[in-house]
N, CA, C and O of each residue as an XYZ file, in Angstrom:
572
protein
N      15.888      3.848      4.174
C      15.251      3.499      2.931
C      15.978      2.303      2.329
O      17.207      2.244      2.282
N      15.171      1.359      1.874
C      15.733      0.194      1.187
C      15.350      0.264     -0.282
O      14.205      0.560     -0.624
N      16.304     -0.006     -1.133
C      16.091     -0.018     -2.577
C      16.092     -1.473     -3.034
O      17.022     -2.233     -2.763
N      15.016     -1.835     -3.739
C      14.878     -3.194     -4.253
C      14.928     -3.149     -5.776
O      14.164     -2.417     -6.404
N      15.825     -3.930     -6.368
C      15.917     -4.023     -7.827
C      14.830     -4.966     -8.334
O      14.644     -6.060     -7.802
N      14.122     -4.532     -9.361
C      13.084     -5.325    -10.002
C      13.482     -5.525    -11.462
O      14.287     -4.752    -11.982
N      12.946     -6.529    -12.130
C      13.314     -6.738    -13.534
C      12.991     -5.535    -14.428
O      13.645     -5.338    -15.452
N      12.004     -4.741    -14.060
C      11.536     -3.633    -14.895
C      11.681     -2.272    -14.217
O      11.079     -1.295    -14.661
N      12.468     -2.198    -13.154
C      12.672     -0.922    -12.469
C      13.228     -1.139    -11.079
O      13.924     -2.121    -10.819
N      12.910     -0.204    -10.182
C      13.320     -0.363     -8.786
C      12.242      0.203     -7.877
O      11.432      1.038     -8.277
N      12.260     -0.276     -6.648
C      11.300      0.139     -5.639
C      12.072      0.616     -4.426
O      12.916     -0.105     -3.895
N      11.781      1.832     -3.988
C      12.369      2.366     -2.759
C      11.282      2.365     -1.698
O      10.219      2.954     -1.890
N      11.549      1.701     -0.571
C      10.591      1.620      0.526
C      11.218      2.306      1.731
O      12.368      2.042      2.082
N      10.446      3.190      2.361
C      10.971      4.039      3.422
C      10.556      3.541      4.798
O       9.414      3.132      5.009
N      11.501      3.583      5.725
C      11.263      3.190      7.114
C      10.502      4.303      7.834
O      10.418      5.431      7.347
N       9.959      3.973      8.986
C       9.255      4.965      9.805
C      10.218      6.069     10.221
O      11.408      5.824     10.423
N       9.701      7.268     10.347
C      10.468      8.438     10.805
C      11.664      8.755      9.920
O      12.654      9.313     10.392
N      11.583      8.411      8.663
C      12.657      8.676      7.717
C      12.178      9.739      6.728
O      11.023      9.699      6.304
N      13.034     10.681      6.355
C      12.604     11.675      5.373
C      12.245     11.002      4.045
O      12.885     10.038      3.625
N      11.210     11.533      3.401
C      10.759     10.987      2.117
C      10.798     12.084      1.058
O      10.755     13.266      1.399
N      10.877     11.716     -0.214
C      10.813     12.719     -1.276
C       9.456     13.431     -1.267
O       8.473     12.898     -0.751
N       9.411     14.615     -1.829
C       8.176     15.413     -1.853
C       7.010     14.642     -2.471
O       5.873     14.787     -2.022
N       7.270     13.837     -3.482
C       6.206     13.075     -4.142
C       5.531     12.080     -3.199
O       4.396     11.668     -3.443
N       6.220     11.692     -2.127
C       5.674     10.720     -1.172
C       5.087     11.360      0.078
O       4.519     10.657      0.914
N       5.210     12.661      0.225
C       4.754     13.331      1.446
C       3.268     13.092      1.740
O       2.941     12.733      2.871
N       2.346     13.276      0.771
C       0.928     13.016      1.073
C       0.659     11.564      1.480
O      -0.150     11.307      2.371
N       1.330     10.631      0.834
C       1.162      9.216      1.179
C       1.657      8.951      2.592
O       0.991      8.262      3.365
N       2.812      9.489      2.932
C       3.391      9.304      4.264
C       2.471      9.866      5.337
O       2.277      9.239      6.379
N       1.903     11.038      5.092
C       0.979     11.647      6.058
C      -0.274     10.802      6.232
O      -0.790     10.695      7.344
N      -0.772     10.203      5.167
C      -1.971      9.366      5.256
C      -1.722      8.099      6.067
O      -2.649      7.558      6.670
N      -0.486      7.622      6.088
C      -0.156      6.357      6.757
C       0.277      6.516      8.204
O       0.540      5.520      8.878
N       0.355      7.734      8.691
C       0.991      8.009      9.987
C       0.401      7.198     11.153
O       1.133      6.851     12.079
N      -0.890      6.893     11.129
C      -1.506      6.182     12.259
C      -1.673      4.679     12.011
O      -2.282      3.979     12.819
N      -1.136      4.194     10.905
C      -1.284      2.773     10.590
C      -0.108      1.961     11.123
O       0.919      2.508     11.524
N      -0.284      0.650     11.115
C       0.779     -0.260     11.533
C       2.007     -0.088     10.639
O       1.917      0.450      9.535
N       3.131     -0.546     11.125
C       4.399     -0.409     10.412
C       4.445     -1.212      9.114
O       5.325     -0.980      8.285
N       3.522     -2.143      8.921
C       3.521     -2.936      7.690
C       3.021     -2.143      6.484
O       3.115     -2.622      5.354
N       2.494     -0.941      6.705
C       2.091     -0.018      5.640
C       3.195      1.028      5.497
O       3.306      1.917      6.341
N       4.014      0.941      4.442
C       5.168      1.827      4.292
C       5.110      2.598      2.980
O       4.733      2.043      1.948
N       5.483      3.882      3.015
C       5.536      4.649      1.771
C       6.626      4.092      0.856
O       7.704      3.704      1.306
N       6.315      4.065     -0.435
C       7.252      3.502     -1.408
C       7.200      4.301     -2.706
O       6.163      4.849     -3.079
N       8.322      4.352     -3.368
C       8.421      5.040     -4.651
C       8.827      4.007     -5.696
O       9.905      3.418     -5.617
N       7.952      3.795     -6.671
C       8.217      2.844     -7.740
C       8.816      3.608     -8.916
O       8.256      4.600     -9.384
N       9.955      3.132     -9.380
C      10.650      3.781    -10.499
C      10.807      2.779    -11.648
O      11.845      2.130    -11.770
N       9.779      2.656    -12.487
C       9.906      1.777    -13.657
C      10.910      2.365    -14.648
O      11.093      3.581    -14.702
N      11.551      1.512    -15.421
C      12.542      1.984    -16.393
C      11.916      2.860    -17.470
O      12.541      3.830    -17.900
N      10.711      2.555    -17.917
C      10.120      3.234    -19.071
C       8.972      4.179    -18.730
O       8.297      4.675    -19.632
N       8.741      4.434    -17.454
C       7.627      5.304    -17.052
C       8.088      6.218    -15.937
O       9.128      5.973    -15.324
N       7.325      7.273    -15.666
C       7.694      8.159    -14.555
C       7.537      7.451    -13.205
O       6.766      6.500    -13.075
N       8.278      7.930    -12.213
C       8.158      7.364    -10.866
C       6.754      7.618    -10.330
O       6.085      8.568    -10.734
N       6.318      6.752     -9.411
C       4.964      6.850     -8.872
C       4.967      6.503     -7.388
O       5.640      5.562     -6.965
N       4.200      7.279     -6.585
C       4.098      6.974     -5.157
C       3.152      5.797     -4.917
O       2.100      5.688     -5.546
N       3.545      4.932     -4.004
C       2.734      3.778     -3.626
C       2.842      3.557     -2.125
O       3.590      4.238     -1.424
N       2.077      2.594     -1.663
C       2.187      2.080     -0.302
C       2.602      0.618     -0.443
O       1.907     -0.160     -1.097
N       3.715      0.241      0.158
C       4.118     -1.167      0.212
C       3.447     -1.760      1.448
O       3.610     -1.252      2.558
N       2.687     -2.843      1.246
C       1.911     -3.428      2.342
C       2.301     -4.891      2.516
O       2.194     -5.694      1.590
N       2.754     -5.217      3.722
C       3.041     -6.604      4.077
C       1.784     -7.203      4.698
O       0.997     -6.468      5.293
N       1.568     -8.522      4.579
C       0.408     -9.149      5.214
C       0.444     -8.962      6.732
O       1.516     -8.785      7.312
N      -0.710     -9.000      7.364
C      -0.804     -8.816      8.820
C       0.001     -9.875      9.566
O       0.486     -9.618     10.667
N       0.145    -11.048      8.984
C       0.873    -12.138      9.643
C       2.386    -12.026      9.482
O       3.132    -12.835     10.034
N       2.835    -11.036      8.735
C       4.272    -10.913      8.449
C       4.696     -9.461      8.602
O       4.341     -8.630      7.766
N       5.440     -9.138      9.640
C       5.839     -7.740      9.838
C       6.799     -7.271      8.748
O       7.488     -8.071      8.115
N       6.826     -5.979      8.551
C       7.753     -5.398      7.578
C       9.187     -5.683      8.014
O       9.482     -5.677      9.209
N      10.069     -5.929      7.067
C      11.476     -6.161      7.417
C      12.155     -4.857      7.806
O      11.566     -3.781      7.708
N      13.379     -4.966      8.240
C      14.181     -3.778      8.542
C      14.400     -3.028      7.231
O      14.988     -3.564      6.292
N      13.927     -1.792      7.175
C      14.007     -1.007      5.946
C      15.073      0.076      5.995
O      15.136      0.929      5.110
N      15.902      0.045      7.016
C      16.964      1.043      7.087
C      18.026      0.732      6.036
O      18.187     -0.414      5.617
N      18.729      1.748      5.630
C      19.678      1.637      4.519
C      20.776      0.607      4.761
O      21.220     -0.048      3.819
N      21.218      0.454      5.997
C      22.323     -0.455      6.307
C      21.870     -1.839      6.754
O      22.681     -2.624      7.246
N      20.592     -2.148      6.589
C      20.079     -3.454      7.004
C      20.687     -4.560      6.148
O      21.038     -4.348      4.987
N      20.801     -5.724      6.738
C      21.291     -6.884      6.002
C      20.299     -7.220      4.894
O      19.103     -7.333      5.163
N      20.762     -7.380      3.664
C      19.841     -7.711      2.567
C      19.068     -8.994      2.864
O      19.633     -9.982      3.334
N      17.786     -8.962      2.586
C      16.909    -10.105      2.815
C      16.253    -10.464      1.486
O      15.428     -9.699      0.986
N      16.600    -11.613      0.903
C      16.029    -11.969     -0.396
C      14.521    -12.217     -0.346
O      13.866    -12.263     -1.387
N      13.974    -12.375      0.849
C      12.545    -12.638      0.994
C      11.768    -11.406      1.450
O      10.586    -11.513      1.777
N      12.402    -10.252      1.477
C      11.789     -9.042      2.037
C      10.500     -8.639      1.337
O       9.599     -8.102      1.983
N      10.386     -8.882      0.042
C       9.186     -8.468     -0.692
C       8.182     -9.602     -0.897
O       7.206     -9.440     -1.628
N       8.416    -10.750     -0.254
C       7.461    -11.852     -0.372
C       6.102    -11.421      0.162
O       5.996    -10.887      1.265
N       5.082    -11.657     -0.624
C       3.687    -11.379     -0.275
C       3.368     -9.892     -0.153
O       2.293     -9.540      0.333
N       4.266     -9.013     -0.577
C       4.007     -7.571     -0.537
C       3.067     -7.197     -1.675
O       3.184     -7.698     -2.794
N       2.140     -6.311     -1.365
C       1.248     -5.725     -2.359
C       1.557     -4.237     -2.413
O       1.799     -3.616     -1.378
N       1.550     -3.666     -3.600
C       1.651     -2.214     -3.723
C       0.246     -1.657     -3.856
O      -0.605     -2.222     -4.541
N       0.025     -0.539     -3.186
C      -1.312      0.046     -3.138
C      -1.216      1.557     -3.290
O      -0.143      2.148     -3.168
N      -2.366      2.164     -3.559
C      -2.468      3.614     -3.676
C      -3.538      4.114     -2.710
O      -4.398      3.351     -2.271
N      -3.474      5.395     -2.386
C      -4.512      6.017     -1.562
C      -5.621      6.477     -2.511
O      -5.382      7.284     -3.409
N      -6.826      5.963     -2.307
C      -7.980      6.304     -3.150
C      -9.111      6.835     -2.278
O      -9.177      6.544     -1.084
N      -9.990      7.608     -2.882
C     -11.253      7.995     -2.248
C     -12.319      7.051     -2.779
O     -12.438      6.854     -3.989
N     -13.095      6.466     -1.872
C     -14.153      5.534     -2.248
C     -15.486      6.041     -1.722
O     -15.541      6.678     -0.670
N     -16.554      5.762     -2.447
C     -17.904      6.117     -2.018
C     -18.765      4.867     -2.075
O     -18.783      4.166     -3.087
N     -19.476      4.589     -0.996
C     -20.376      3.443     -0.958
C     -21.537      3.697     -1.926
O     -22.169      4.752     -1.880
N     -21.810      2.731     -2.795
C     -22.901      2.862     -3.757
C     -24.258      2.632     -3.106
O     -25.287      2.910     -3.722
N     -24.282      2.132     -1.882
C     -25.548      1.884     -1.192
C     -25.963      3.054     -0.308
O     -27.128      3.450     -0.320
N     -25.021      3.618      0.465
C     -25.392      4.668      1.427
C     -24.673      5.992      1.186
O     -24.919      6.959      1.907
N     -23.807      6.059      0.209
C     -23.015      7.242     -0.169
C     -21.980      7.670      0.876
O     -21.461      8.784      0.801
N     -21.676      6.815      1.838
C     -20.598      7.135      2.785
C     -19.290      7.217      2.007
O     -19.065      6.464      1.060
N     -18.439      8.141      2.423
C     -17.153      8.333      1.746
C     -16.017      7.875      2.648
O     -16.059      8.045      3.867
N     -15.010      7.295      2.027
C     -13.843      6.803      2.751
C     -12.587      7.098      1.940
O     -12.631      7.173      0.713
N     -11.482      7.262      2.632
C     -10.161      7.191      1.999
C      -9.651      5.798      2.308
O      -9.868      5.271      3.399
N      -8.982      5.216      1.352
C      -8.600      3.818      1.515
C      -7.231      3.535      0.921
O      -6.773      4.223      0.008
N      -6.588      2.502      1.462
C      -5.376      1.953      0.865
C      -5.870      0.848     -0.069
O      -6.274     -0.230      0.368
N      -5.823      1.151     -1.368
C      -6.430      0.306     -2.393
C      -5.347     -0.433     -3.180
O      -4.459      0.208     -3.742
N      -5.400     -1.764     -3.234
C      -4.329     -2.523     -3.891
C      -4.320     -2.329     -5.403
O      -5.371     -2.291     -6.042
N      -3.127     -2.208     -5.963
C      -2.949     -2.148     -7.411
C      -2.538     -3.542     -7.860
O      -1.352     -3.874     -7.869
N      -3.507     -4.347     -8.229
C      -3.230     -5.743     -8.580
C      -2.754     -5.906    -10.017
O      -2.469     -7.023    -10.448
N      -2.662     -4.819    -10.758
C      -2.205     -4.895    -12.139
C      -0.698     -4.831    -12.301
O      -0.190     -4.988    -13.411
N       0.025     -4.605    -11.216
C       1.483     -4.510    -11.312
C       2.119     -5.893    -11.403
O       1.738     -6.798    -10.661
N       3.087     -6.064    -12.306
C       3.778     -7.358    -12.371
C       4.381     -7.708    -11.008
O       4.794     -6.815    -10.269
N       4.430     -8.931    -10.688
C       4.969     -9.505     -9.453
C       4.047     -9.247     -8.273
O       3.608    -10.201     -7.631
N       3.739     -7.997     -7.964
C       3.023     -7.660     -6.736
C       1.542     -8.031     -6.772
O       0.987     -8.397     -5.736
N       0.894     -7.949     -7.915
C      -0.532     -8.222     -8.014
C      -0.918     -9.622     -7.591
O      -2.001     -9.831     -7.044
N      -0.047    -10.578     -7.837
C      -0.397    -11.961     -7.489
C      -0.283    -12.244     -5.992
O      -0.618    -13.346     -5.557
N       0.174    -11.294     -5.204
C       0.303    -11.483     -3.758
C      -0.968    -11.118     -2.989
O      -1.007    -11.256     -1.767
N      -1.990    -10.664     -3.676
C      -3.190    -10.169     -2.992
C      -3.836    -11.251     -2.117
O      -4.471    -10.923     -1.115
N      -3.690    -12.516     -2.469
C      -4.280    -13.601     -1.691
C      -3.724    -13.724     -0.280
O      -4.355    -14.350      0.572
N      -2.564    -13.147     -0.014
C      -1.957    -13.194      1.321
C      -2.523    -12.119      2.244
O      -2.162    -12.059      3.419
N      -3.402    -11.277      1.724
C      -3.928    -10.145      2.491
C      -5.425    -10.301      2.738
O      -6.151    -10.868      1.922
N      -5.865     -9.790      3.876
C      -7.292     -9.775      4.172
C      -7.841     -8.421      3.742
O      -7.396     -7.378      4.221
N      -8.810     -8.448      2.836
C      -9.392     -7.213      2.322
C     -10.666     -6.846      3.066
O     -11.384     -7.714      3.562
N     -10.934     -5.562      3.134
C     -12.245     -5.072      3.555
C     -13.114     -5.171      2.311
O     -12.788     -4.582      1.281
N     -14.202     -5.901      2.393
C     -15.081     -6.122      1.242
C     -16.501     -5.711      1.570
O     -17.399     -6.552      1.624
N     -16.708     -4.439      1.787
C     -18.042     -3.943      2.084
C     -17.964     -2.652      2.859
O     -16.886     -2.223      3.273
N     -19.105     -2.039      3.052
C     -19.174     -0.745      3.728
C     -19.314     -0.927      5.240
O     -20.268     -1.559      5.695
N     -18.388     -0.389      6.017
C     -18.502     -0.506      7.468
C     -19.621      0.359      8.046
O     -20.054      0.134      9.176
N     -20.088      1.334      7.292
C     -21.157      2.209      7.803
C     -22.533      1.556      7.675
O     -23.278      1.488      8.653
N     -22.878      1.074      6.476
C     -24.228      0.529      6.279
C     -24.266     -0.996      6.272
O     -25.343     -1.588      6.332
N     -23.101     -1.635      6.200
C     -23.046     -3.088      6.220
C     -23.254     -3.758      4.871
O     -23.282     -4.986      4.797
N     -23.399     -2.987      3.814
C     -23.573     -3.573      2.482
C     -22.321     -4.339      2.076
O     -21.202     -3.934      2.390
N     -22.524     -5.450      1.375
C     -21.377     -6.220      0.905
C     -20.721     -5.516     -0.285
O     -21.184     -4.467     -0.733
N     -19.647     -6.104     -0.783
C     -18.910     -5.485     -1.884
C     -19.776     -5.303     -3.130
O     -19.682     -4.279     -3.806
N     -20.619     -6.293     -3.436
C     -21.443     -6.216     -4.644
C     -22.327     -4.972     -4.647
O     -22.539     -4.368     -5.698
N     -22.842     -4.588     -3.489
C     -23.706     -3.404     -3.403
C     -22.914     -2.127     -3.161
O     -23.221     -1.086     -3.741
N     -21.906     -2.202     -2.313
C     -21.194     -0.985     -1.896
C     -20.055     -0.590     -2.831
O     -19.763      0.595     -2.987
N     -19.411     -1.578     -3.452
C     -18.196     -1.380     -4.260
C     -17.035     -0.868     -3.414
O     -16.101     -0.263     -3.941
N     -17.089     -1.109     -2.102
C     -16.003     -0.747     -1.191
C     -15.104     -1.966     -1.027
O     -15.541     -3.024     -0.576
N     -13.842     -1.797     -1.401
C     -12.841     -2.840     -1.204
C     -11.507     -2.150     -0.973
O     -11.135     -1.235     -1.709
N     -10.785     -2.594      0.058
C      -9.517     -1.948      0.400
C      -8.716     -2.843      1.330
O      -9.238     -3.790      1.919
N      -7.433     -2.517      1.444
C      -6.582     -3.176      2.430
C      -6.845     -2.609      3.811
O      -6.786     -3.336      4.803
N      -7.135     -1.322      3.886
C      -7.555     -0.668      5.127
C      -8.217      0.650      4.764
O      -7.999      1.190      3.680
N      -9.026      1.160      5.679
C      -9.665      2.458      5.491
C      -8.946      3.497      6.336
O      -8.441      3.194      7.417
N      -8.906      4.712      5.836
C      -8.241      5.830      6.507
C      -9.281      6.856      6.912
O     -10.350      6.920      6.304
N      -8.992      7.663      7.930
C      -9.929      8.730      8.276
C      -9.999      9.759      7.148
O      -8.992     10.049      6.501
N     -11.177     10.301      6.922
C     -11.308     11.404      5.968
C     -10.671     12.636      6.571
O     -10.767     12.867      7.776
N     -10.020     13.427      5.737
C      -9.402     14.658      6.247
C     -10.133     15.865      5.737
O      -9.760     16.994      6.057
């Protein structure tokens, strides 16, 4: 696990096959079949309760070494987006999906969304985002 200091809190990002706190267990299970660039993370703002997230690196940039003893990398969080696991329903065909959905309202991380390729439409019926309201960093299997 790597701990990153932020101006308004800290972010803990967990490496693959590493134990996670109970609050991150559902997120970790949802990410098990995804690429290593999707990592469970715990955001600890100074003035709010901790919250589970997914730290997502762009497809063109692999996740850095997240083990505790890794050499500090000042660029490790460049272009990272924090995301949550959401349930989405297509407004055109009612297909349901679980998705890694970016939280663009977070300071620092929200402005990195341009480095990521989003799914903007329903893969089942082919409707675009305007009709389907489906948008995500990736889709997950329904459980």
